[in-house]
PDB file with one MODEL, atoms N, CA, C and O in Angstrom:
MODEL        1
ATOM      1  N   MET A   1      15.737 -27.398 -17.771  1.00  0.00           N
ATOM      2  CA  MET A   1      15.026 -26.775 -16.668  1.00  0.00           C
ATOM      3  C   MET A   1      14.462 -25.451 -17.171  1.00  0.00           C
ATOM      4  O   MET A   1      15.137 -24.712 -17.887  1.00  0.00           O
ATOM      5  N   CYS A   2      13.228 -25.160 -16.794  1.00  0.00           N
ATOM      6  CA  CYS A   2      12.655 -23.865 -17.142  1.00  0.00           C
ATOM      7  C   CYS A   2      11.892 -23.323 -15.944  1.00  0.00           C
ATOM      8  O   CYS A   2      11.300 -24.072 -15.167  1.00  0.00           O
ATOM      9  N   GLU A   3      11.921 -22.019 -15.817  1.00  0.00           N
ATOM     10  CA  GLU A   3      11.224 -21.360 -14.713  1.00  0.00           C
ATOM     11  C   GLU A   3       9.915 -20.788 -15.226  1.00  0.00           C
ATOM     12  O   GLU A   3       9.874 -20.145 -16.275  1.00  0.00           O
ATOM     13  N   ASN A   4       8.843 -21.028 -14.476  1.00  0.00           N
ATOM     14  CA  ASN A   4       7.523 -20.522 -14.835  1.00  0.00           C
ATOM     15  C   ASN A   4       7.316 -19.131 -14.246  1.00  0.00           C
ATOM     16  O   ASN A   4       8.073 -18.693 -13.380  1.00  0.00           O
ATOM     17  N   GLU A   5       6.287 -18.447 -14.724  1.00  0.00           N
ATOM     18  CA  GLU A   5       5.998 -17.094 -14.249  1.00  0.00           C
ATOM     19  C   GLU A   5       5.710 -17.045 -12.749  1.00  0.00           C
ATOM     20  O   GLU A   5       5.969 -16.030 -12.103  1.00  0.00           O
ATOM     21  N   ASP A   6       5.172 -18.142 -12.187  1.00  0.00           N
ATOM     22  CA  ASP A   6       4.847 -18.159 -10.760  1.00  0.00           C
ATOM     23  C   ASP A   6       6.048 -18.487  -9.881  1.00  0.00           C
ATOM     24  O   ASP A   6       5.917 -18.597  -8.662  1.00  0.00           O
ATOM     25  N   GLY A   7       7.226 -18.644 -10.502  1.00  0.00           N
ATOM     26  CA  GLY A   7       8.435 -18.933  -9.748  1.00  0.00           C
ATOM     27  C   GLY A   7       8.745 -20.417  -9.631  1.00  0.00           C
ATOM     28  O   GLY A   7       9.829 -20.787  -9.180  1.00  0.00           O
ATOM     29  N   SER A   8       7.812 -21.269 -10.030  1.00  0.00           N
ATOM     30  CA  SER A   8       8.077 -22.707  -9.995  1.00  0.00           C
ATOM     31  C   SER A   8       9.000 -23.080 -11.154  1.00  0.00           C
ATOM     32  O   SER A   8       9.147 -22.321 -12.112  1.00  0.00           O
ATOM     33  N   ILE A   9       9.608 -24.234 -11.057  1.00  0.00           N
ATOM     34  CA  ILE A   9      10.489 -24.687 -12.130  1.00  0.00           C
ATOM     35  C   ILE A   9      10.079 -26.078 -12.577  1.00  0.00           C
ATOM     36  O   ILE A   9       9.517 -26.855 -11.806  1.00  0.00           O
ATOM     37  N   GLU A  10      10.366 -26.376 -13.822  1.00  0.00           N
ATOM     38  CA  GLU A  10      10.129 -27.708 -14.369  1.00  0.00           C
ATOM     39  C   GLU A  10      11.481 -28.313 -14.698  1.00  0.00           C
ATOM     40  O   GLU A  10      12.329 -27.681 -15.328  1.00  0.00           O
ATOM     41  N   ILE A  11      11.663 -29.559 -14.255  1.00  0.00           N
ATOM     42  CA  ILE A  11      12.914 -30.272 -14.489  1.00  0.00           C
ATOM     43  C   ILE A  11      12.590 -31.549 -15.248  1.00  0.00           C
ATOM     44  O   ILE A  11      11.691 -32.296 -14.863  1.00  0.00           O
ATOM     45  N   GLU A  12      13.308 -31.792 -16.305  1.00  0.00           N
ATOM     46  CA  GLU A  12      13.128 -33.003 -17.094  1.00  0.00           C
ATOM     47  C   GLU A  12      14.322 -33.911 -16.871  1.00  0.00           C
ATOM     48  O   GLU A  12      15.469 -33.479 -16.985  1.00  0.00           O
ATOM     49  N   VAL A  13      14.051 -35.177 -16.551  1.00  0.00           N
ATOM     50  CA  VAL A  13      15.119 -36.142 -16.326  1.00  0.00           C
ATOM     51  C   VAL A  13      14.839 -37.408 -17.125  1.00  0.00           C
ATOM     52  O   VAL A  13      13.689 -37.732 -17.424  1.00  0.00           O
ATOM     53  N   GLN A  14      15.902 -38.112 -17.463  1.00  0.00           N
ATOM     54  CA  GLN A  14      15.780 -39.407 -18.111  1.00  0.00           C
ATOM     55  C   GLN A  14      16.285 -40.454 -17.133  1.00  0.00           C
ATOM     56  O   GLN A  14      17.348 -40.302 -16.532  1.00  0.00           O
ATOM     57  N   ILE A  15      15.508 -41.514 -16.983  1.00  0.00           N
ATOM     58  CA  ILE A  15      15.872 -42.575 -16.052  1.00  0.00           C
ATOM     59  C   ILE A  15      15.820 -43.921 -16.763  1.00  0.00           C
ATOM     60  O   ILE A  15      15.201 -44.056 -17.818  1.00  0.00           O
ATOM     61  N   THR A  16      16.475 -44.911 -16.173  1.00  0.00           N
ATOM     62  CA  THR A  16      16.415 -46.261 -16.722  1.00  0.00           C
ATOM     63  C   THR A  16      15.571 -47.183 -15.860  1.00  0.00           C
ATOM     64  O   THR A  16      15.164 -48.255 -16.307  1.00  0.00           O
ATOM     65  N   HIS A  17      15.304 -46.769 -14.618  1.00  0.00           N
ATOM     66  CA  HIS A  17      14.477 -47.576 -13.713  1.00  0.00           C
ATOM     67  C   HIS A  17      13.700 -46.635 -12.810  1.00  0.00           C
ATOM     68  O   HIS A  17      14.213 -45.597 -12.395  1.00  0.00           O
ATOM     69  N   ILE A  18      12.471 -46.996 -12.511  1.00  0.00           N
ATOM     70  CA  ILE A  18      11.584 -46.152 -11.708  1.00  0.00           C
ATOM     71  C   ILE A  18      12.171 -45.790 -10.346  1.00  0.00           C
ATOM     72  O   ILE A  18      11.897 -44.713  -9.817  1.00  0.00           O
ATOM     73  N   MET A  19      12.981 -46.689  -9.776  1.00  0.00           N
ATOM     74  CA  MET A  19      13.558 -46.411  -8.459  1.00  0.00           C
ATOM     75  C   MET A  19      14.691 -45.389  -8.515  1.00  0.00           C
ATOM     76  O   MET A  19      15.255 -45.035  -7.479  1.00  0.00           O
ATOM     77  N   GLU A  20      15.022 -44.921  -9.689  1.00  0.00           N
ATOM     78  CA  GLU A  20      15.988 -43.824  -9.787  1.00  0.00           C
ATOM     79  C   GLU A  20      15.329 -42.490  -9.472  1.00  0.00           C
ATOM     80  O   GLU A  20      16.017 -41.540  -9.099  1.00  0.00           O
ATOM     81  N   ILE A  21      14.013 -42.399  -9.614  1.00  0.00           N
ATOM     82  CA  ILE A  21      13.340 -41.125  -9.425  1.00  0.00           C
ATOM     83  C   ILE A  21      12.393 -41.112  -8.213  1.00  0.00           C
ATOM     84  O   ILE A  21      12.241 -40.073  -7.571  1.00  0.00           O
ATOM     85  N   LYS A  22      11.762 -42.238  -7.895  1.00  0.00           N
ATOM     86  CA  LYS A  22      10.776 -42.235  -6.811  1.00  0.00           C
ATOM     87  C   LYS A  22      11.329 -41.757  -5.477  1.00  0.00           C
ATOM     88  O   LYS A  22      10.674 -40.938  -4.831  1.00  0.00           O
ATOM     89  N   PRO A  23      12.490 -42.213  -5.024  1.00  0.00           N
ATOM     90  CA  PRO A  23      13.002 -41.709  -3.743  1.00  0.00           C
ATOM     91  C   PRO A  23      13.227 -40.188  -3.754  1.00  0.00           C
ATOM     92  O   PRO A  23      13.030 -39.517  -2.741  1.00  0.00           O
ATOM     93  N   LEU A  24      13.634 -39.667  -4.886  1.00  0.00           N
ATOM     94  CA  LEU A  24      13.846 -38.223  -5.007  1.00  0.00           C
ATOM     95  C   LEU A  24      12.520 -37.467  -4.901  1.00  0.00           C
ATOM     96  O   LEU A  24      12.443 -36.427  -4.248  1.00  0.00           O
ATOM     97  N   VAL A  25      11.498 -37.988  -5.535  1.00  0.00           N
ATOM     98  CA  VAL A  25      10.171 -37.364  -5.452  1.00  0.00           C
ATOM     99  C   VAL A  25       9.693 -37.354  -4.004  1.00  0.00           C
ATOM    100  O   VAL A  25       9.253 -36.320  -3.502  1.00  0.00           O
ATOM    101  N   PHE A  26       9.778 -38.503  -3.329  1.00  0.00           N
ATOM    102  CA  PHE A  26       9.337 -38.573  -1.934  1.00  0.00           C
ATOM    103  C   PHE A  26      10.154 -37.654  -1.029  1.00  0.00           C
ATOM    104  O   PHE A  26       9.616 -37.086  -0.078  1.00  0.00           O
ATOM    105  N   TYR A  27      11.428 -37.505  -1.311  1.00  0.00           N
ATOM    106  CA  TYR A  27      12.285 -36.635  -0.501  1.00  0.00           C
ATOM    107  C   TYR A  27      11.798 -35.184  -0.548  1.00  0.00           C
ATOM    108  O   TYR A  27      11.838 -34.480   0.461  1.00  0.00           O
ATOM    109  N   TYR A  28      11.346 -34.749  -1.705  1.00  0.00           N
ATOM    110  CA  TYR A  28      10.954 -33.354  -1.865  1.00  0.00           C
ATOM    111  C   TYR A  28       9.470 -33.078  -1.632  1.00  0.00           C
ATOM    112  O   TYR A  28       9.034 -31.932  -1.751  1.00  0.00           O
ATOM    113  N   LEU A  29       8.686 -34.104  -1.303  1.00  0.00           N
ATOM    114  CA  LEU A  29       7.288 -33.852  -0.967  1.00  0.00           C
ATOM    115  C   LEU A  29       7.212 -32.966   0.258  1.00  0.00           C
ATOM    116  O   LEU A  29       8.010 -33.165   1.175  1.00  0.00           O
ATOM    117  N   PRO A  30       6.330 -32.023   0.337  1.00  0.00           N
ATOM    118  CA  PRO A  30       5.271 -31.660  -0.591  1.00  0.00           C
ATOM    119  C   PRO A  30       5.650 -30.559  -1.574  1.00  0.00           C
ATOM    120  O   PRO A  30       4.767 -29.900  -2.125  1.00  0.00           O
ATOM    121  N   HIS A  31       6.911 -30.351  -1.799  1.00  0.00           N
ATOM    122  CA  HIS A  31       7.367 -29.242  -2.643  1.00  0.00           C
ATOM    123  C   HIS A  31       7.583 -29.637  -4.092  1.00  0.00           C
ATOM    124  O   HIS A  31       8.167 -28.872  -4.860  1.00  0.00           O
ATOM    125  N   ILE A  32       7.125 -30.810  -4.473  1.00  0.00           N
ATOM    126  CA  ILE A  32       7.352 -31.317  -5.821  1.00  0.00           C
ATOM    127  C   ILE A  32       6.059 -31.938  -6.336  1.00  0.00           C
ATOM    128  O   ILE A  32       5.256 -32.463  -5.565  1.00  0.00           O
ATOM    129  N   LYS A  33       5.874 -31.870  -7.642  1.00  0.00           N
ATOM    130  CA  LYS A  33       4.701 -32.479  -8.268  1.00  0.00           C
ATOM    131  C   LYS A  33       5.144 -33.167  -9.549  1.00  0.00           C
ATOM    132  O   LYS A  33       5.816 -32.563 -10.385  1.00  0.00           O
ATOM    133  N   VAL A  34       4.770 -34.421  -9.703  1.00  0.00           N
ATOM    134  CA  VAL A  34       5.073 -35.155 -10.928  1.00  0.00           C
ATOM    135  C   VAL A  34       4.023 -34.766 -11.967  1.00  0.00           C
ATOM    136  O   VAL A  34       2.824 -34.940 -11.748  1.00  0.00           O
ATOM    137  N   ILE A  35       4.487 -34.239 -13.093  1.00  0.00           N
ATOM    138  CA  ILE A  35       3.583 -33.848 -14.174  1.00  0.00           C
ATOM    139  C   ILE A  35       3.449 -34.979 -15.189  1.00  0.00           C
ATOM    140  O   ILE A  35       2.341 -35.312 -15.608  1.00  0.00           O
ATOM    141  N   GLU A  36       4.543 -35.554 -15.571  1.00  0.00           N
ATOM    142  CA  GLU A  36       4.572 -36.661 -16.520  1.00  0.00           C
ATOM    143  C   GLU A  36       5.678 -37.610 -16.125  1.00  0.00           C
ATOM    144  O   GLU A  36       6.665 -37.153 -15.548  1.00  0.00           O
ATOM    145  N   PRO A  37       5.588 -38.842 -16.381  1.00  0.00           N
ATOM    146  CA  PRO A  37       4.443 -39.552 -16.946  1.00  0.00           C
ATOM    147  C   PRO A  37       3.340 -39.706 -15.909  1.00  0.00           C
ATOM    148  O   PRO A  37       3.606 -39.774 -14.709  1.00  0.00           O
ATOM    149  N   SER A  38       2.123 -39.760 -16.373  1.00  0.00           N
ATOM    150  CA  SER A  38       0.991 -39.872 -15.459  1.00  0.00           C
ATOM    151  C   SER A  38       1.047 -41.182 -14.677  1.00  0.00           C
ATOM    152  O   SER A  38       0.545 -41.248 -13.554  1.00  0.00           O
ATOM    153  N   SER A  39       1.646 -42.220 -15.248  1.00  0.00           N
ATOM    154  CA  SER A  39       1.763 -43.491 -14.527  1.00  0.00           C
ATOM    155  C   SER A  39       2.615 -43.329 -13.271  1.00  0.00           C
ATOM    156  O   SER A  39       2.321 -43.942 -12.245  1.00  0.00           O
ATOM    157  N   LEU A  40       3.662 -42.517 -13.336  1.00  0.00           N
ATOM    158  CA  LEU A  40       4.486 -42.253 -12.154  1.00  0.00           C
ATOM    159  C   LEU A  40       3.705 -41.429 -11.145  1.00  0.00           C
ATOM    160  O   LEU A  40       3.747 -41.714  -9.948  1.00  0.00           O
ATOM    161  N   ALA A  41       2.992 -40.410 -11.614  1.00  0.00           N
ATOM    162  CA  ALA A  41       2.175 -39.591 -10.714  1.00  0.00           C
ATOM    163  C   ALA A  41       1.141 -40.457 -10.006  1.00  0.00           C
ATOM    164  O   ALA A  41       0.927 -40.305  -8.803  1.00  0.00           O
ATOM    165  N   ASP A  42       0.499 -41.362 -10.737  1.00  0.00           N
ATOM    166  CA  ASP A  42      -0.492 -42.257 -10.150  1.00  0.00           C
ATOM    167  C   ASP A  42       0.133 -43.198  -9.132  1.00  0.00           C
ATOM    168  O   ASP A  42      -0.460 -43.469  -8.088  1.00  0.00           O
ATOM    169  N   ASP A  43       1.324 -43.696  -9.431  1.00  0.00           N
ATOM    170  CA  ASP A  43       2.028 -44.604  -8.532  1.00  0.00           C
ATOM    171  C   ASP A  43       2.410 -43.896  -7.228  1.00  0.00           C
ATOM    172  O   ASP A  43       2.250 -44.458  -6.144  1.00  0.00           O
ATOM    173  N   ILE A  44       2.909 -42.680  -7.335  1.00  0.00           N
ATOM    174  CA  ILE A  44       3.272 -41.887  -6.153  1.00  0.00           C
ATOM    175  C   ILE A  44       2.028 -41.655  -5.295  1.00  0.00           C
ATOM    176  O   ILE A  44       2.072 -41.829  -4.077  1.00  0.00           O
ATOM    177  N   LEU A  45       0.928 -41.267  -5.923  1.00  0.00           N
ATOM    178  CA  LEU A  45      -0.319 -41.019  -5.203  1.00  0.00           C
ATOM    179  C   LEU A  45      -0.808 -42.282  -4.506  1.00  0.00           C
ATOM    180  O   LEU A  45      -1.218 -42.227  -3.347  1.00  0.00           O
ATOM    181  N   ALA A  46      -0.770 -43.415  -5.194  1.00  0.00           N
ATOM    182  CA  ALA A  46      -1.215 -44.675  -4.602  1.00  0.00           C
ATOM    183  C   ALA A  46      -0.357 -45.043  -3.391  1.00  0.00           C
ATOM    184  O   ALA A  46      -0.885 -45.491  -2.373  1.00  0.00           O
ATOM    185  N   GLU A  47       0.950 -44.859  -3.491  1.00  0.00           N
ATOM    186  CA  GLU A  47       1.825 -45.164  -2.346  1.00  0.00           C
ATOM    187  C   GLU A  47       1.526 -44.248  -1.173  1.00  0.00           C
ATOM    188  O   GLU A  47       1.520 -44.691  -0.025  1.00  0.00           O
ATOM    189  N   MET A  48       1.279 -42.975  -1.452  1.00  0.00           N
ATOM    190  CA  MET A  48       0.957 -42.038  -0.379  1.00  0.00           C
ATOM    191  C   MET A  48      -0.364 -42.406   0.283  1.00  0.00           C
ATOM    192  O   MET A  48      -0.484 -42.344   1.506  1.00  0.00           O
ATOM    193  N   GLU A  49      -1.357 -42.790  -0.518  1.00  0.00           N
ATOM    194  CA  GLU A  49      -2.653 -43.181   0.033  1.00  0.00           C
ATOM    195  C   GLU A  49      -2.531 -44.441   0.896  1.00  0.00           C
ATOM    196  O   GLU A  49      -3.145 -44.522   1.960  1.00  0.00           O
ATOM    197  N   ARG A  50      -1.740 -45.427   0.446  1.00  0.00           N
ATOM    198  CA  ARG A  50      -1.524 -46.640   1.248  1.00  0.00           C
ATOM    199  C   ARG A  50      -0.849 -46.293   2.567  1.00  0.00           C
ATOM    200  O   ARG A  50      -1.211 -46.828   3.615  1.00  0.00           O
ATOM    201  N   TYR A  51       0.125 -45.404   2.514  1.00  0.00           N
ATOM    202  CA  TYR A  51       0.843 -45.006   3.720  1.00  0.00           C
ATOM    203  C   TYR A  51      -0.086 -44.311   4.709  1.00  0.00           C
ATOM    204  O   TYR A  51      -0.078 -44.624   5.900  1.00  0.00           O
ATOM    205  N   ILE A  52      -0.882 -43.374   4.218  1.00  0.00           N
ATOM    206  CA  ILE A  52      -1.803 -42.651   5.108  1.00  0.00           C
ATOM    207  C   ILE A  52      -2.819 -43.604   5.714  1.00  0.00           C
ATOM    208  O   ILE A  52      -3.121 -43.516   6.904  1.00  0.00           O
ATOM    209  N   LYS A  53      -3.348 -44.513   4.905  1.00  0.00           N
ATOM    210  CA  LYS A  53      -4.305 -45.508   5.417  1.00  0.00           C
ATOM    211  C   LYS A  53      -3.653 -46.359   6.500  1.00  0.00           C
ATOM    212  O   LYS A  53      -4.280 -46.652   7.518  1.00  0.00           O
ATOM    213  N   GLU A  54      -2.403 -46.759   6.289  1.00  0.00           N
ATOM    214  CA  GLU A  54      -1.700 -47.606   7.256  1.00  0.00           C
ATOM    215  C   GLU A  54      -1.464 -46.888   8.583  1.00  0.00           C
ATOM    216  O   GLU A  54      -1.665 -47.476   9.645  1.00  0.00           O
ATOM    217  N   ILE A  55      -1.044 -45.634   8.535  1.00  0.00           N
ATOM    218  CA  ILE A  55      -0.734 -44.941   9.792  1.00  0.00           C
ATOM    219  C   ILE A  55      -1.988 -44.500  10.529  1.00  0.00           C
ATOM    220  O   ILE A  55      -1.950 -44.285  11.741  1.00  0.00           O
ATOM    221  N   ARG A  56      -3.090 -44.364   9.820  1.00  0.00           N
ATOM    222  CA  ARG A  56      -4.349 -43.988  10.489  1.00  0.00           C
ATOM    223  C   ARG A  56      -5.060 -45.198  11.078  1.00  0.00           C
ATOM    224  O   ARG A  56      -5.967 -45.061  11.899  1.00  0.00           O
ATOM    225  N   GLY A  57      -4.642 -46.373  10.655  1.00  0.00           N
ATOM    226  CA  GLY A  57      -5.214 -47.600  11.211  1.00  0.00           C
ATOM    227  C   GLY A  57      -6.424 -47.977  10.503  1.00  0.00           C
ATOM    228  O   GLY A  57      -7.044 -48.988  10.835  1.00  0.00           O
TER     229      GLY A  57
ENDMDL
END
């Protein structure tokens, strides 16, 4: 873990399955941002877009 000058922190984790991290990311939205891997960031964004589209009708 490292703290940036703006007060934000970066946390590095190792996982064996994507579902070990996705629920944690969603729990902390909007206070969290996936930096890497970009495939996870893209997946989170796609799920959020599907959800917003669904609730807006």
